[in-house]
C-alpha positions as CSV (number, residue, x, y, z in Angstrom):
1,M,-87.1,-26.0,187.7
2,S,-84.6,-23.2,187.8
3,I,-85.6,-19.6,188.7
4,G,-84.8,-18.7,185.0
5,E,-87.6,-21.1,184.0
6,Q,-89.9,-19.7,186.6
7,C,-89.2,-16.0,185.8
8,P,-92.4,-14.5,184.4
9,C,-90.7,-11.7,182.6
10,V,-91.3,-11.8,178.8
11,N,-87.9,-10.3,178.0
12,I,-86.2,-13.7,178.0
13,T,-83.1,-12.4,176.2
14,C,-82.2,-10.0,179.0
15,P,-79.0,-11.0,180.7
16,N,-80.7,-10.5,184.1
17,H,-83.6,-12.9,183.2
18,G,-84.2,-15.1,186.2
19,D,-81.8,-13.2,188.5
20,C,-84.2,-11.2,190.6
21,A,-81.5,-9.2,192.5
22,K,-79.8,-8.0,189.3
23,C,-83.1,-7.3,187.6
24,I,-84.4,-5.2,190.4
25,S,-81.1,-3.4,190.8
26,R,-81.0,-2.6,187.1
27,H,-84.6,-1.3,187.0
28,V,-84.1,0.8,190.2
29,R,-81.0,2.4,188.5
30,L,-83.1,3.1,185.4
31,G,-85.9,4.5,187.5
32,N,-88.7,2.2,186.3
33,L,-90.5,-1.0,187.5
34,N,-89.4,-4.4,186.5
35,Y,-91.9,-6.9,185.1
36,C,-93.0,-8.4,188.4
37,A,-93.3,-5.0,190.1
38,F,-95.3,-3.6,187.2
39,Y,-97.9,-6.4,187.4
40,T,-98.0,-6.1,191.2
41,V,-99.0,-2.4,191.0
42,L,-101.0,-2.6,187.8
43,P,-104.4,-3.0,189.6
44,V,-103.7,0.0,191.8
45,L,-102.7,2.1,188.7
46,Q,-105.9,1.0,186.9
47,E,-107.9,1.9,190.0
48,A,-106.3,5.3,190.1
49,I,-107.1,5.9,186.5
50,A,-110.7,4.8,186.9
51,A,-111.2,7.1,189.9
52,D,-110.8,10.2,187.8
53,P,-110.3,9.2,184.2
54,D,-110.4,12.8,182.9
55,S,-107.7,14.1,185.2
56,P,-104.2,15.1,183.9
57,A,-102.7,12.5,186.3
58,A,-104.9,9.7,184.8
59,S,-103.9,10.7,181.3
60,I,-100.2,10.4,182.2
61,L,-100.8,7.1,184.0
62,R,-102.9,5.7,181.2
63,G,-100.1,6.5,178.7
64,M,-97.5,4.9,180.9
65,V,-99.6,1.8,181.5
66,D,-100.6,1.4,177.9
67,S,-97.1,1.8,176.6
68,R,-95.8,-0.8,179.0
69,L,-98.6,-3.3,178.2
70,E,-97.9,-2.8,174.5
71,G,-94.2,-3.4,174.9
72,N,-94.8,-6.5,177.0
73,A,-97.3,-7.8,174.3
74,E,-94.7,-7.3,171.6
75,L,-92.1,-9.2,173.7
76,M,-94.6,-12.0,174.4
77,E,-95.3,-12.4,170.7
78,R,-91.6,-12.2,169.8
79,H,-90.7,-15.0,172.3
80,G,-93.8,-17.1,171.7
81,R,-95.3,-16.6,175.2
82,S,-99.1,-16.8,175.5
83,E,-101.2,-14.7,177.8
84,E,-102.1,-17.9,179.7
85,K,-98.4,-18.7,180.2
86,R,-97.8,-15.2,181.5
87,A,-100.6,-15.4,184.0
88,E,-99.5,-18.8,185.1
89,M,-95.9,-17.6,185.7
90,L,-97.1,-14.5,187.7
91,I,-99.0,-16.8,190.0
92,Q,-96.0,-18.9,191.0
């Protein structure tokens, strides 16, 4: 199985799909987290939000997390990926 087939990112039409170095480099230049990094830090972000849900920081984080999750869900639907498949790919 190739790395492209193992890549958990739902944006399968991305030219960097399956090329971790290019993916990470692109996202660093853009100032955001790639798919793998986002799901790595997601539990910490959710914990920070839960710690003080009414704080301004939690509101900002919640908006960022919700936006990213919605975008990922749209890409999953567009490319026919299930939540189970996403979870399976993240474990590998």
